[in-house]
N, C-alpha and C positions, 0 to 999 in steps of 0.2 A: 537325512537332509545333508547334503554336502556345503550350499551356498545359496544365496539367494541373488540372482541374475539383477543387474541393475535394471535392464528394459522392463521387468516385470515390476522395479520397484517405483521406476517412474510413471509406468501405466496406473498403479495405484494413486500415486499423487497425485496425477493428472485427473483421474476422476474424481476424488475426494474434494479436490479443489475447485472442480468445475460444478461438481454435484450433477453431471451430465456425461451418458458414454459418449454422445455424438459430439460434444464440445470437446471432449478429452482426447478423442480422435483427431481432432482438426488441429488441436493444440499439439500433438505428436506427428502430423503427418502422415495417418495413417487410417483406417477404416474401423468402424463400431466394432465388426466382428471381431478384428484381430485383436483391438482391445479387451472383448470378453473374453478372448481366449487367454492372454495374458493373465487376466484374472484369475480365471479358473485354475490355469497352471500354478499361479503364486498361491491361491487357496489351498491347491493339493501338496504344497512342498511344506506349508505350514500347518497343516491338519487342520483349518478352521475356517469358517465363514468370515469374509471380511467386509462384505457390502450387503446391506440391507436395501433390496430392489423394491420400488413401490412403482405404481404407473404415474406418479407425479415425482418424483425425487429418489436420489440414491443417499444413503446414509452409512457412514464407516461402522463398525461394530465394534465392541470394547476391545477385541483383539486387534482390531485396525488400528483404535487410536494409540496402544501401547507399540504397533510397529512404526507409525507414523513418524515421531522424531528421529528415530533409528535409523530409516529409510531417508529422510531429508539430509541428516548427516553423512550416512555413506555417499551420496550424491553430491553433497557439497564437497566433501573431500576427493573423491573422484574428478572433481571439475577442475580443482584446483593443480591436482595430479596433470591432468592433459593439459592445462593452461601454461605449466613449468616446462612441461616435455616439448609442448608443440611452438614454443616461442621464444626468442632471445633473449637474455636476462634484463631485465630493467634495473634502472638506479634512478636517483635525483630525489627532489623534492616534489610532492603535492601538497596546496592547501584548498582543499574544501570548505564552501559555506553552505548552508541550507536554511532557509528556514522551518520554522519547527512543525508547521503542518505538513510540508513534503516530506520531511523526516519522519514522521509518523505513520505516512500512508506509504511512500516510496519504497519503504524498505532499505534505506541510505546506510544507516548502520550496519546492518547485514552485509550490504555490497562493499563498503569498506572494510568490514573484518575479514571477507573472503579475498580480497586484492591484496591487503596486507599479508596473509597467510601465503597467497601464491608468491608475492614479489616481496621477500622480507627485507630486501635491501633498499627499497623506495621507504624516503622518510615522509609518511603521512600526517595531515593536520585537518582533523574535522571540527567546524565550529556551528554548531547550531544556536541560532537568536532570532530576533525578532527580524522581518523582511526588510524594514527600513534602515537600522541599524547595518545591516549587512549590505545594503547597496551602496551606501555611502563610504564602506571600507573597501568594498570592490571597486568602485571608483578609484580610491586612491592608490589602488595596485597592492592591496595586503591579499587577496586571493586570486588564485589562477581560476577557479569555477566557482559559479552560484546557479545554486538551485530555489527557486522558489516560485508562489502562486501567484497570479497576477489576473488582474482582471483584461488586461489589453497585451498583445503582444508587441514587446519593445524591439525596436531596430538592432539587429544584431545578435538577437537572442533565437536560440532553436527552439522551437516548442517539442516538447518531450511528451506531453498528453493533455487531453482535454478530460476533465471530471464534472460529473452532476454535481452541485451541492445539494445538500438534503438535510432533512430534520433528523436528528437520532435522539434516543432518551426514552425509557417507558414510563416518564412522568406524564400524567394527565389532569385535566382541570378538575378540581373535586366535585362540580355538577356543571349544568348547562350555561349559567351565568358566569362562571369562575375564571378569570384569566389564565391562559397558559404560563406555566411557571418557566422562565427562559434562562439558561443558563449564558453570559455574555462573552465570548471570546475574546482575547487579550487585545487590549487597547493600541491603535495604531496600524494592526494588522488588517489584511484584505477582508478577512471573513467576520471580523467585527463589525467594518464597513457595511458589508453586504446584508449582514444580519439586521442591523439597525436600520438602514434604509429598506430592505423588504417589510419590517415589521412595523415602519414608522408610515408605508403606504398600503398597510393592509387593515381591513376592520377587524381583524383578530385582537383580541384584548387578551393582555400578556403584562407581567411584569418580571423584572429581573431579579432571579432570586441567588443568583451565584455569579462570581465574577474572579478571576484572578490570573496574575502574571504570565502564567505557565497554559499553553493550550491542554497538555497532559494532564493537567488536574482539572479542567474543564471535563475532559473524556471521562474520567475517574467518577467527577460527579454526576455525570449523565448515567454512567453505568449503575451507580449507587440508587437511581432513581429521583435524585433531587430536581430535576429539568429537563429540557431539552435544550439541544444546541446544533449550530450550523456547521457541518463538515464535508468535506470533500468525499465523495463515495469511496474512493480509494482508502482514506482512513478510517471511514464507517466499517468497512469491510476488514480492514485489517485488525482491527480491535473487536470485531463481532459484537458489535452495539445492536440494539434493538431498534425498530424504528417505530413511532408512534402513527395512529391514525391522525393523518394529514390534513382532515375534514376541518375546512376554516382557517388553515395556515397558508401564508402566502407561498407560492415558487418560488425559485431561487436562481434557476438558470446554470450556468457551468461557470467554472475556473480554469485556466490554463496554469500548466506545470511549465516553467521556462528556464532553460539550461544558458548560462551567460559564460563567456570563456575569454580570457586575455587574449590580446592579436596574437601573441606568438605564445605557443604551449610546447613543452617537452615532451619528450616520449613517453615518459609516466603520467603526465596530466593527460595525454591523449588516450592513452591507454584505460584511465581511468573515466574520462568522458564516454568512452566507449561502452565500458561495463555499467555506466548508470544509466546508458540510453537501452542497454540490452535488457538489464532489469527490469526497466519501466515498461518496454514491448512485451516480454513475459507475465506481467502483472495484468497487463491489459487483456490479454487471453482467458484469463481466469473468470470463472463465471461472474456474473452480476447480480444483484439484489432480487430476490423473487416478489417483489411488492410494487406497485404504483408509483412512477415517478411524481414528484413535485418539487 
């Protein structure tokens, strides 16, 4: 084995991310037989089976799980090289703000990291905070770009994505008459409003068992089985959270990811804006949760 072609690694990542050969083929702009052939070629090169196929799903083997982080890093570095070679040099300053719920699902930190590696002359500043505070500072001109979850489309903002709001967490009521243990998202944010409103208008019995000023702490509490929490589907997928049986829980609808920008942007800010849009588009092609929506 002399090398691992990037096209074969890309095919493996697409199949693992979508858990489906047909969806992987659509993401790669090719056919299902072509993807299957690429996987067989890669398995021959590494001398091991990489995917376990059943009639309902495709799962990575232990060998594939060891290969995946290496493959992602190789392709990330390749993308940075191609970006640097294929575009003029960038410099300047870019100030990006994102509310925590967007940053945890949209891969904002990873996108900014890759952008910084591709354009080391650009001075980047990323701020993650509660959406209300960020909106005020954006209005005062403190940021070039603002990413936020919103229940409504704001004039002048670009709709980056629409995401379902779903319940996450493996905690269940102790018996049929017991209340649902609920993790309350941080106060002041759209997730808290949507959670409170949905539960107030529902017949589902519930009690708040945990709240924190950070959504990341709420996600960790849900992961550890303390309760259930409302999250955008992209956040739940990104953190591989369990879905509870939603019988009796209220439906939550969807939320929008909005990108707002200053009236005048420099070249570096435009490039970062485009990178954020592209990252979102790639994530939307990935597989969706294989559970009923509520």
